[in-house]
N, C-alpha and C positions, 0 to 999 in steps of 0.2 A: 284220577280220583279227585273230586272236588276238595278244596282246602278245608271246608267246614265239615266234611264227612268223617265220621269216626271209623277207623279201620283197626280192629283188634290186633291183627298181625303186626301192623306198623307200630302201634303203641307198645306192644310187647317187645319188639326189636329195640325200640328206643329205650325202654326200661332196662333191658339186659345188655345193651351195647357196651363196648369198652373191653379192652384186653383185660383178662383176669376175672371178669365178673362171673362167668359160668364156672370157672375153676373154684372160686371162693364159695359159690353156692354148692358145688359138688362136695367140697370138704365139709361144709356145715350140715349137709344132709346126714352125715355120719354122727353128728352131735355137736354140742357147743365146744368152742375152742377159744383159748386166749390168743392175743395178737401174735406173739412169737411162735406159738404152735401153728397157727394158721399160716404165718409167713413161711415157715419151714415146709408145711404141707403143700402149699401152692408152688413154692420154689421159683426163684428168678424175678419175683416182683419186688421192686424196691419199697422200703417202708412208707415213704410219702405217698406213692401210688396206691398201695394197699389201704392205707388210712383213708385216702380220698374215696376209693371205691366202697369201702365199708360205710363211710359217712353217707354217701349217696344212696346206697342200698337201704340204710336205716331211714333216711328221709323219705324214701319211696315205699316203705312198709314191708320190705323183704327181709331185712335183718334187724334183730333187736340187740342193743348193746346194754349190758348190765355191768355197772361198776361195783366191784366187790369191796367191802369194807375191810381191807387189809393194808398193811404197810410193807412195801410201797403199794400204792393203789394199782389195782389190776382190773382190766376189762375182760368180760367174757362175751363172746359173740355167738348168737344162735339165730335160727330161722324163725320167723313169725309163721303163723298158719299159712299165709299167702306164699311165703318162701318155701315152706314144706311141700306145698302143692306143685312146686317145680320139679320134684323128684322124678316124676314120669317124663318130663321134658328132657332132663339131663340123661335119664336112662335111654330115651329114644335117640338122642344125639349120639350117645355112645354106641348104641346098636347100629345106627346108620353108618357111623364112622368105621366100625369094625367090619361091616359088610362091604363098604364102598371105597375105603381109602387104603393106600399102601404108600410106603416111603418111595419118593422119586429119586432120580439120579443125584440130586443135590440135597437129599434128605428132607426136602419139603414134600408134604403129602400131595399125591395126585389121585384122582378118581379112577376107579376101575369102572369101565363102561359096561353097565348092564341096566336093564329096566325091570323094575318090579313094582307091583301095586298100582293103584290108580294115580293119575296125575293130580297135583294139588288143585288145579282148576276144576277137577271133577268132584272134589270133596264138597259135601253140603248141597249138591244138586240132586234134584229128584227126577227119576226117570218117568 
Protein backbone atom coordinates (compact mmCIF):
# COMPACT_ATOMS: atom_id res chain seq x y z
CA UNK A 1 0.00 0.00 0.00
CA UNK A 2 1.28 3.46 -0.87
CA UNK A 3 2.38 5.57 2.07
CA UNK A 4 -0.12 8.32 1.17
CA UNK A 5 -3.09 5.95 0.81
CA UNK A 6 -5.67 5.99 3.59
CA UNK A 7 -6.47 2.49 4.85
CA UNK A 8 -9.38 2.43 7.32
CA UNK A 9 -8.36 -0.94 8.80
CA UNK A 10 -4.78 0.20 9.40
CA UNK A 11 -5.98 3.47 10.95
CA UNK A 12 -8.43 1.65 13.24
CA UNK A 13 -5.71 -0.76 14.37
CA UNK A 14 -3.41 2.15 15.18
CA UNK A 15 -6.20 3.88 17.08
CA UNK A 16 -7.00 0.78 19.14
CA UNK A 17 -3.49 -0.61 19.53
CA UNK A 18 -1.88 -1.16 22.87
CA UNK A 19 -2.42 -3.63 25.62
CA UNK A 20 -5.55 -2.86 27.67
CA UNK A 21 -7.24 -0.56 25.14
CA UNK A 22 -9.99 -2.94 24.06
CA UNK A 23 -10.51 -4.09 27.65
CA UNK A 24 -10.96 -0.47 28.75
CA UNK A 25 -13.49 0.05 25.97
CA UNK A 26 -15.25 -3.21 26.89
CA UNK A 27 -15.66 -2.04 30.47
CA UNK A 28 -16.88 1.43 29.47
CA UNK A 29 -19.49 -0.06 27.12
CA UNK A 30 -21.34 -1.10 30.30
CA UNK A 31 -21.39 2.53 31.45
CA UNK A 32 -19.27 5.30 32.99
CA UNK A 33 -16.69 4.33 35.60
CA UNK A 34 -14.31 6.09 37.93
CA UNK A 35 -10.58 5.45 37.62
CA UNK A 36 -10.35 2.95 40.51
CA UNK A 37 -13.48 1.09 39.42
CA UNK A 38 -12.07 0.85 35.91
CA UNK A 39 -8.69 -0.32 37.21
CA UNK A 40 -10.38 -3.12 39.19
CA UNK A 41 -12.58 -4.11 36.24
CA UNK A 42 -9.67 -4.29 33.79
CA UNK A 43 -7.40 -6.03 36.33
CA UNK A 44 -3.63 -6.25 36.05
CA UNK A 45 -3.06 -2.87 34.40
CA UNK A 46 -0.82 -0.61 36.46
CA UNK A 47 -2.24 2.86 37.22
CA UNK A 48 0.32 4.75 35.10
CA UNK A 49 -0.46 2.62 32.05
CA UNK A 50 -4.21 2.90 32.59
CA UNK A 51 -3.93 6.68 32.92
CA UNK A 52 -1.86 6.90 29.72
CA UNK A 53 -4.30 4.70 27.77
CA UNK A 54 -7.29 6.75 28.98
CA UNK A 55 -5.58 10.02 28.07
CA UNK A 56 -4.75 8.72 24.59
CA UNK A 57 -8.31 7.46 24.06
CA UNK A 58 -9.65 10.85 25.18
CA UNK A 59 -7.32 12.68 22.78
CA UNK A 60 -8.48 10.42 19.94
CA UNK A 61 -12.19 11.05 20.67
CA UNK A 62 -13.08 7.58 22.00
CA UNK A 63 -13.33 8.33 25.73
CA UNK A 64 -14.66 11.37 27.56
CA UNK A 65 -13.26 12.37 30.95
CA UNK A 66 -15.56 14.31 33.26
CA UNK A 67 -14.10 15.84 36.43
CA UNK A 68 -16.71 15.79 39.18
CA UNK A 69 -16.91 18.75 41.55
CA UNK A 70 -16.35 16.76 44.74
CA UNK A 71 -13.60 16.60 47.35
CA UNK A 72 -11.32 14.90 46.75
CA UNK A 73 -11.67 15.48 42.99
CA UNK A 74 -12.88 12.46 41.04
CA UNK A 75 -12.90 11.74 37.32
CA UNK A 76 -15.56 9.75 35.57
CA UNK A 77 -14.75 8.07 32.25
CA UNK A 78 -17.33 7.28 29.59
CA UNK A 79 -17.43 6.52 25.89
CA UNK A 80 -18.12 9.19 23.30
CA UNK A 81 -20.57 8.31 20.51
CA UNK A 82 -17.55 7.15 18.45
CA UNK A 83 -16.49 4.93 21.36
CA UNK A 84 -20.01 3.56 21.78
CA UNK A 85 -19.94 2.58 18.11
CA UNK A 86 -17.16 0.11 18.99
CA UNK A 87 -19.66 -2.05 20.91
CA UNK A 88 -20.20 -4.26 17.85
CA UNK A 89 -16.44 -4.56 17.27
CA UNK A 90 -15.84 -5.75 20.83
CA UNK A 91 -18.83 -8.13 20.58
CA UNK A 92 -17.47 -9.53 17.29
CA UNK A 93 -14.01 -10.08 18.80
CA UNK A 94 -15.62 -11.86 21.75
CA UNK A 95 -17.72 -14.01 19.42
CA UNK A 96 -14.68 -14.91 17.30
CA UNK A 97 -12.53 -15.70 20.35
CA UNK A 98 -15.25 -17.85 21.88
CA UNK A 99 -15.56 -19.84 18.66
CA UNK A 100 -11.87 -20.09 17.73
CA UNK A 101 -9.64 -19.94 20.80
CA UNK A 102 -8.96 -22.35 23.59
CA UNK A 103 -6.28 -22.47 26.30
CA UNK A 104 -3.04 -24.03 25.10
CA UNK A 105 -0.70 -26.27 27.11
CA UNK A 106 1.02 -23.21 28.63
CA UNK A 107 -2.33 -21.42 29.22
CA UNK A 108 -1.69 -19.12 26.26
CA UNK A 109 -4.57 -19.17 23.76
CA UNK A 110 -4.27 -21.19 20.59
CA UNK A 111 -6.57 -21.17 17.59
CA UNK A 112 -8.89 -24.03 16.85
CA UNK A 113 -8.38 -24.69 13.15
CA UNK A 114 -11.64 -24.32 11.27
CA UNK A 115 -12.81 -22.13 8.43
CA UNK A 116 -16.09 -20.26 8.42
CA UNK A 117 -17.48 -17.41 6.35
CA UNK A 118 -15.89 -15.40 3.57
CA UNK A 119 -12.24 -14.42 3.64
CA UNK A 120 -11.50 -10.82 4.57
CA UNK A 121 -10.06 -10.32 1.08
CA UNK A 122 -13.50 -11.17 -0.34
CA UNK A 123 -15.39 -8.64 1.78
CA UNK A 124 -16.47 -5.59 -0.15
CA UNK A 125 -15.89 -7.18 -3.55
CA UNK A 126 -18.69 -7.46 -6.05
CA UNK A 127 -19.39 -10.55 -8.06
